Backbone as CSV, one residue per row, in Angstrom:
resi,resn,N_x,N_y,N_z,CA_x,CA_y,CA_z,C_x,C_y,C_z
1,UNK,28.378,14.824,-20.965,27.931,16.191,-20.857,26.710,16.252,-19.943
2,UNK,26.678,17.207,-19.072,25.545,17.375,-18.155,24.304,17.789,-18.927
3,UNK,23.168,17.377,-18.428,21.902,17.753,-19.059,21.662,19.243,-18.844
4,UNK,21.466,19.959,-19.920,21.199,21.393,-19.847,19.735,21.633,-19.511
5,UNK,19.433,22.709,-18.785,18.029,23.005,-18.484,17.240,23.287,-19.754
6,UNK,16.002,22.833,-19.758,15.113,23.082,-20.881,14.126,24.186,-20.534
7,UNK,13.795,25.007,-21.501,12.899,26.146,-21.274,11.533,25.684,-20.762
8,UNK,10.997,24.605,-21.311,9.650,24.177,-20.922,9.631,23.377,-19.628
9,UNK,10.606,22.497,-19.411,10.561,21.614,-18.248,11.256,22.162,-17.017
10,UNK,12.187,23.056,-17.168,12.930,23.559,-16.019,12.649,25.021,-15.710
11,UNK,12.250,25.791,-16.697,12.022,27.220,-16.493,10.536,27.520,-16.350
12,UNK,9.752,27.111,-17.326,8.315,27.386,-17.304,7.582,26.413,-16.384
13,UNK,7.947,25.163,-16.411,7.293,24.171,-15.570,7.738,22.780,-15.934
14,UNK,7.439,21.798,-15.092,7.868,20.429,-15.363,6.968,19.733,-16.379
15,UNK,7.470,18.629,-16.928,6.626,17.734,-17.704,5.573,17.224,-16.744
16,UNK,4.326,17.228,-17.151,3.265,16.787,-16.253,2.422,15.722,-16.935
17,UNK,1.984,14.793,-16.160,1.093,13.745,-16.651,-0.320,14.053,-16.195
18,UNK,-1.281,13.533,-16.894,-2.670,13.761,-16.537,-3.261,12.558,-15.868
19,UNK,-4.564,12.527,-15.702,-5.563,13.349,-16.379,-5.625,14.780,-15.884
20,UNK,-5.256,15.028,-14.645,-5.213,16.399,-14.160,-3.762,16.704,-13.826
21,UNK,-3.109,17.404,-14.719,-1.680,17.648,-14.534,-1.392,18.414,-13.247
22,UNK,-2.304,19.285,-12.830,-2.061,20.021,-11.590,-2.097,19.087,-10.388
23,UNK,-3.018,18.128,-10.371,-3.068,17.164,-9.273,-1.815,16.291,-9.276
24,UNK,-1.399,15.862,-10.455,-0.245,14.980,-10.561,1.049,15.716,-10.245
25,UNK,1.264,16.873,-10.837,2.517,17.608,-10.641,2.667,18.113,-9.204
26,UNK,1.604,18.642,-8.638,1.678,19.165,-7.270,1.958,18.042,-6.280
27,UNK,1.279,16.921,-6.438,1.483,15.813,-5.511,2.870,15.188,-5.701
28,UNK,3.354,15.122,-6.939,4.699,14.608,-7.220,5.748,15.475,-6.529
29,UNK,5.608,16.789,-6.665,6.581,17.711,-6.069,6.563,17.626,-4.540
30,UNK,5.388,17.532,-3.943,5.282,17.411,-2.484,5.942,16.111,-2.011
31,UNK,5.693,15.021,-2.718,6.282,13.733,-2.340,7.798,13.745,-2.527
32,UNK,8.252,14.321,-3.614,9.694,14.402,-3.874,10.381,15.240,-2.799
33,UNK,9.793,16.364,-2.437,10.364,17.205,-1.382,10.368,16.462,-0.043
34,UNK,9.334,15.685,0.216,9.270,14.903,1.447,10.398,13.880,1.506
35,UNK,10.701,13.268,0.374,11.796,12.304,0.330,13.140,12.987,0.540
36,UNK,13.295,14.192,0.024,14.527,14.950,0.253,14.705,15.221,1.744
37,UNK,13.599,15.514,2.437,13.651,15.775,3.875,13.885,14.486,4.669
38,UNK,13.294,13.385,4.211,13.451,12.112,4.908,14.915,11.679,4.898
39,UNK,15.558,11.825,3.756,16.987,11.572,3.614,17.397,10.150,4.001
40,UNK,16.539,9.201,3.742,16.851,7.788,3.941,15.916,6.984,3.052
41,UNK,16.244,5.726,2.781,15.377,4.921,1.910,13.970,4.769,2.499
42,UNK,12.985,4.872,1.649,11.591,4.733,2.060,11.253,3.257,2.247
43,UNK,10.577,2.951,3.347,10.112,1.594,3.610,8.593,1.518,3.520
44,UNK,7.946,2.558,4.076,6.486,2.551,4.140,5.980,3.981,4.106
45,UNK,4.863,4.187,3.420,4.236,5.505,3.379,2.736,5.344,3.549
46,UNK,2.183,6.196,4.396,0.729,6.278,4.539,0.362,7.713,4.196
47,UNK,-0.440,7.856,3.171,-0.850,9.177,2.708,-2.315,9.337,3.059
48,UNK,-2.649,10.454,3.715,-4.063,10.646,4.003,-4.530,12.048,3.651
49,UNK,-5.792,12.072,3.275,-6.482,13.292,2.875,-7.621,13.538,3.853
50,UNK,-7.895,14.794,4.117,-9.039,15.140,4.960,-10.320,14.822,4.196
51,UNK,-11.275,14.194,4.861,-12.520,13.794,4.195,-13.303,14.979,3.636
52,UNK,-13.085,16.169,4.182,-13.765,17.361,3.678,-12.905,18.172,2.717
53,UNK,-11.726,17.670,2.382,-10.819,18.380,1.490,-11.134,18.167,0.021
54,UNK,-10.449,18.895,-0.819,-10.691,18.840,-2.263,-10.182,17.559,-2.907
55,UNK,-9.154,16.934,-2.351,-8.575,15.752,-2.994,-9.277,14.452,-2.612
56,UNK,-9.933,14.403,-1.465,-10.514,13.151,-0.975,-11.456,12.468,-1.968
57,UNK,-12.371,13.187,-2.598,-13.329,12.484,-3.459,-12.766,12.022,-4.809
58,UNK,-11.607,12.532,-5.223,-11.163,12.201,-6.590,-9.661,11.993,-6.724
59,UNK,-8.960,11.700,-5.635,-7.505,11.630,-5.710,-6.996,10.546,-6.658
60,UNK,-7.677,9.440,-6.769,-7.226,8.391,-7.702,-7.506,8.784,-9.159
61,UNK,-8.701,9.266,-9.411,-9.106,9.595,-10.780,-8.311,10.760,-11.371
62,UNK,-7.876,11.693,-10.532,-7.184,12.883,-11.023,-5.667,12.717,-11.105
63,UNK,-5.135,11.561,-10.759,-3.699,11.310,-10.892,-2.871,11.677,-9.680
64,UNK,-3.520,11.956,-8.552,-2.777,12.320,-7.351,-1.921,11.159,-6.870
65,UNK,-2.455,9.939,-6.885,-1.676,8.781,-6.452,-0.484,8.557,-7.376
66,UNK,-0.685,8.759,-8.654,0.406,8.624,-9.623,1.541,9.579,-9.270
67,UNK,1.191,10.827,-8.985,2.195,11.826,-8.642,2.889,11.519,-7.329
68,UNK,2.113,11.211,-6.288,2.714,10.925,-4.988,3.604,9.687,-5.072
69,UNK,3.087,8.626,-5.664,3.879,7.395,-5.779,5.184,7.658,-6.532
70,UNK,5.100,8.352,-7.649,6.300,8.647,-8.439,7.304,9.478,-7.675
71,UNK,6.832,10.493,-6.957,7.726,11.330,-6.163,8.383,10.556,-5.039
72,UNK,7.611,9.692,-4.368,8.161,8.880,-3.279,9.182,7.874,-3.795
73,UNK,8.976,7.394,-5.002,9.878,6.402,-5.588,11.066,7.028,-6.310
74,UNK,11.094,8.350,-6.372,12.202,9.034,-7.029,12.165,8.970,-8.540
75,UNK,10.975,8.769,-9.091,10.837,8.699,-10.541,10.645,10.097,-11.128
76,UNK,11.248,10.330,-12.252,11.060,11.582,-12.969,9.685,11.551,-13.640
77,UNK,9.074,12.706,-13.796,7.741,12.776,-14.429,7.720,12.153,-15.821
78,UNK,8.828,12.222,-16.539,8.875,11.697,-17.903,9.236,10.211,-17.950
79,UNK,9.518,9.610,-16.806,9.908,8.201,-16.730,8.701,7.322,-17.061
80,UNK,8.871,6.380,-17.974,7.771,5.485,-18.353,7.283,4.634,-17.184
81,UNK,8.131,4.433,-16.160,7.708,3.653,-14.994,6.651,4.380,-14.174
82,UNK,6.419,5.663,-14.462,5.353,6.400,-13.770,3.996,5.737,-14.013
83,UNK,3.870,5.003,-15.093,2.617,4.307,-15.397,2.452,3.038,-14.565
84,UNK,3.524,2.625,-13.888,3.515,1.368,-13.139,4.087,1.546,-11.740
85,UNK,3.693,2.610,-11.064,4.291,2.898,-9.760,4.012,1.798,-8.730
86,UNK,2.856,1.161,-8.795,2.557,0.088,-7.842,3.530,-1.074,-8.027
87,UNK,3.850,-1.389,-9.267,4.801,-2.464,-9.566,6.201,-2.088,-9.081
88,UNK,6.621,-0.858,-9.336,7.944,-0.403,-8.904,8.047,-0.462,-7.378
89,UNK,7.023,0.017,-6.690,7.025,-0.015,-5.223,7.111,-1.452,-4.719
90,UNK,6.345,-2.345,-5.307,6.344,-3.753,-4.907,7.724,-4.378,-5.113
91,UNK,8.353,-4.099,-6.262,9.688,-4.634,-6.552,10.722,-4.133,-5.545
92,UNK,10.521,-2.945,-5.024,11.461,-2.364,-4.051,11.081,-2.691,-2.608
93,UNK,9.977,-3.391,-2.419,9.537,-3.749,-1.074,9.001,-2.566,-0.280
94,UNK,8.427,-1.593,-0.988,7.906,-0.380,-0.358,6.382,-0.451,-0.308
95,UNK,5.828,-0.197,0.854,4.377,-0.170,1.038,3.884,1.274,0.975
96,UNK,2.965,1.544,0.051,2.352,2.872,-0.068,0.842,2.681,0.006
97,UNK,0.216,3.317,0.992,-1.236,3.189,1.120,-1.867,4.566,1.292
98,UNK,-3.160,4.625,0.982,-3.921,5.875,1.016,-5.112,5.719,1.936
99,UNK,-5.397,6.805,2.677,-6.527,6.814,3.599,-7.265,8.149,3.509
100,UNK,-8.544,8.081,3.809,-9.360,9.291,3.964,-9.675,9.383,5.454
101,UNK,-9.292,10.487,6.061,-9.487,10.687,7.498,-10.078,12.063,7.747
102,UNK,-10.317,12.351,8.983,-10.791,13.665,9.381,-9.729,14.307,10.256
103,UNK,-9.231,15.452,9.824,-8.248,16.175,10.620,-8.366,17.665,10.349
104,UNK,-7.944,18.445,11.331,-8.014,19.901,11.216,-6.993,20.381,10.189
105,UNK,-7.449,21.231,9.289,-6.570,21.788,8.270,-7.043,23.186,7.902
106,UNK,-6.138,23.989,7.424,-6.479,25.354,7.012,-6.608,25.496,5.504
107,UNK,-6.414,24.393,4.773,-6.477,24.475,3.317,-7.111,23.209,2.750
108,UNK,-7.940,23.357,1.740,-8.670,22.214,1.163,-7.761,21.227,0.437
109,UNK,-6.547,21.642,0.069,-5.630,20.752,-0.640,-4.565,20.153,0.281
110,UNK,-4.858,20.052,1.561,-3.908,19.480,2.497,-3.822,17.974,2.327
111,UNK,-2.604,17.467,2.340,-2.344,16.033,2.326,-1.266,15.771,3.373
112,UNK,-1.412,14.651,4.084,-0.399,14.286,5.070,0.339,13.055,4.566
113,UNK,1.648,13.085,4.657,2.475,11.948,4.271,3.207,11.467,5.509
114,UNK,2.937,10.245,5.905,3.629,9.621,7.034,4.646,8.651,6.442
115,UNK,5.910,9.001,6.575,6.961,8.199,5.947,7.824,7.544,7.018
């Protein structure tokens, strides 16, 4: 039987992990959408944040890396492997790295994913 949509996870919003569920869920969704657009197996990802943006000073502490890594790896938010995304990436031979750079942007929450 196909999985039926759930009111909380599919209608109101997804299961989210913390410490900042908005940082984790938003970054997970952006990474997942990027993988849908890439439409081929991921080999390497370089994620960068603008040094003057909102995510640069706290992206690790707020769960942004957890969300991006999980989305790039195709993990569901409720998957227990979300706690070990670095291990999953390593097992799959995928390189995921993060950088703080300076680039022109129109929004403080801009993130660039080079896949």
